[in-house]
N, C-alpha and C positions, 0 to 999 in steps of 0.2 A: 474609457480610454483604452485603445489598443496598443500593445507593445509588440516588438519583434524580439525573438530569441536568436542571438548570435551563437550558433552551435560551434563556431570555430574557437570559442572561449573555453570549451570543455575538453579536458584531456582524460580524466578518469571515468567519464561517462561518454559512451558512444550514442549519439542521438540521431534518429531517423524520422523525419516528418513525412507521413503518408498523405496522399492527396485527399483521403476521406476524413482528415482531421484526427486520425489516430497517430500518436507519436510513440515510437519504440525507444525506450531509454534503457541502455544496457550498461551495467557495471562492467568496467573494462580493465580489470586487473586480474586476468585469469591465472597468472603465475603465483599470485597471492591468494588464490581461491576467492578473489573479489573481497578480501578483507577491507574494512572501512577505516581508512586513515582520515586525518582531519581535512585534507584537500578534497577527498571524495564527498565528505559531509558538506563542505562549503558549496560544492557544485550541486548537490541535491537541494540545498537551501535556495540557491540562485534559480535553478530551473523551476522548482515548484512554487517559488514566489511569483514567477512570471507567467507560468502556464495558464492560470485562469483568465489573464488579460491578453493572451496571445492567440486566442482562437483554437486552443488545444481542446478537442472534444472528448478524448479519452487517451490514457497512457497505458502501454504495456511495459512493465518493469521486469527486466530479465538480467541474467548474469552470463558473461562470456565464459566459455569453457565448460567444464563438467560440473561446476558448482554455482549455486545462486549467490551465497555469501556466507563466509565462515566467521563473520562477526568482527569485533574490534581487531585492528591491526596490532597484535601483541608485540611485534618487533618494534614498531614505532613507539608504542607505549613504554616498552622497556628502555629503549634508547633515549627517549625524551626525559625519563626520570622526573616526571612532573610533581609539583607540589600539590597538596590537597586542593588549594584554591584553583590552581591551573586546571586540574582534571575536572573540577566542578564546572568550570566554564566550557570545557570540551563537551561534557554531558549536556549542558544547556544548548549548545549548538546542535547536538543530536536531536534534542527535543524540538528545537526550532525546525529542523528539517522534517521530522516525522509529523509534527503538528501541521506544517504546510501541506503535507500529503493528505492526512486524514480529514482536515477541516477545509481544505482549499476549494472544494466544490467540483473538481475534475475527477471523473471515475478513473481509478487506478487498478489495473488487473496485474497481479504478480504471476509470472511464469517461473515456477520453481523446479529445480533439479539439484541432485546432489545435496551438499550441505546447506542447511538453513539453520544456522547454529548461533547461539549467543545474540550478538547484535544483529546478525542476519535475520534471526527470527523477529527481533524488534522491528527491523525494517519491513519485513514481510507483513507483520501484523498491522502496519500502518496503511497498507493497501486495502482497498474495499472488497476485492475478490482475490482469492488465492487458488491457483491451479497447480497441482503437484503431479509429477510423473512417477514411474515405478522406482526411480533411483533416489527420490527425495527422502531425506531424514531430518528430523527436528530435535534439537537438544539445547539445553542451557547449562553448559559446563562450568559456570562461574565458580561454583563452590570448590571444584577440583583445582582451579587456577588461583585460588586465593583472592577472588574478585567478587563483586556484586554488580547486578545489572544497573546500567546507568542511562539506558535509552528508552525507557518506558515499558519494559516487560512487566513490571509490577502492576501496570495499568492494563495494557492491551492484551498481553498473553494471559493474564489472569482472567480477563473478560472472556477469552476464547475457551480456556480449559478449566477454569476454576482455581481457587486459592490452593487447595490441597495438592492438586496435580502440579501446579506451578512450583510450589515448595519442594515437592518430590523431585522434580526435574533438576532443580538447583542443588539440592542436597546430595543426590545420588548419581547425577549425570545420566539419568534415564533417557533413552533415545526412543522416539516414536517414528514409525514409518508405516507405509502401506495403508490399508483400509482402516486400521486402528487410528492412525493420525487424522485421517479424513473424518472418521466418526466423532472424534473429539472436537472437531471444529478448527483444527489447525489449517485445513484447506477445505474449500467448498466443493472442489472438483478434483477427482483423481482419474488420470487417463493412462491408457496403455501406451500410447505413442508420445507425441511431442506436446509438452505443456505449453510451449510457445504458440503452436498452431491453435490450440484451444483458447488460449488467452487472447490471441488476435481475433478469433471468432466472437468472443464475448465483448471485446472492446469495440468491434465494429457494430455489434448490436446496440451497445450502450450509446455509441456515437450518433445513432439515428434518432435518439431522443432529443427533445428540445433542451438547449443548454440550461435554461433556467430551472427546468425540472431536475436535471442532473445535478445542478448546483445545490438545490435544496436537499436532494437525496444524499449527496456526498458531503454535506456539511451540517445541515440541520439535525439529522438523526443523531450524529455524534454529540452535538451541543445539547440536545434534549436529554441524552443519557446522563448528562452531568447535572441536571436540574431535579428539583423535587417533582413529583407527579403532577402537582397542581400547576407549577410553573411550566412544565413541559406541555401540558394540555393547552395552556394559553398560547405558548410559542407556536405549537403545532397549528392552532387555529389561525394565527397571524400569517404564518408561512403559507398555509393553504389558501388564505384569502388572496395573497399575491400571486402564487403560482397557478392556481386554478382559474384565474380570470385573465391570464396573459393572452394578449391578442393572437400570438402565434399558434395558440392551441385551438382557435376557432375552426380551422379547416379539419383538424383531427376529430374534433367533437362532431362536426357536421358529417364526416364520413361514418362515424359510429351511428349517428342518428338515422342516416339513410341506408344503413346496413352494407355499405361498400367497404368498410374497414374489416380487417381480419379479426375474427373472434378468437378468444382464448380457448384453446383445445388442450386436452391432456397429453397429446403427442406432439405439441408444437415446440 
């Protein structure tokens, strides 16, 4: 079932659908360093719920202005003076948004610049590929704010950098940037110029893949990481059985067989 995305419904996200199936989704609160308030989270839930059924082949996730995302909107959090139950439900909406991203089956490439801090790092870690520029820095300052992560950092950021580094970042406010951040896995690419340009290049490359293959890559791998090794091996075989026999792949396999397809080269 195909659905349409009414981009006029979105105010905190600026959405641009490209002709090649790549959609650019930009956090559009630059005066707040794109801090995440509840309305922005709800827009992320809505968009990423619809994207797999709307013909979106890849998403570039960016931030307007000088920063990707400075995390939880602390002003809103202070002003709302939420009860523990209220804030628990806010966190569950964050998880809903980020799970839709990680498990939704549409490749998401995050173009990072400036602050990728707190909830902004939780958001970035929900993307499948992260590209940072020379201005990008990563931090989890929750300890200094009297807070604790609520959007999945204990899961996704720990997966990226390990438990000890995650705890260090929260306890001390340690900031990672530059090549060190890339080497730790906080981003897979670091560029001298525009992270958005590189993210668009990667998104267009991913969008050329068959949608079913991308769906499996961008959902099944994460699901399998949550399974025992035995269950993951079984699930992998089932997914491969479906994906590797898809009719749309026949032409690509034929091109490989007759040597007309491009070969993998170390400089490609």
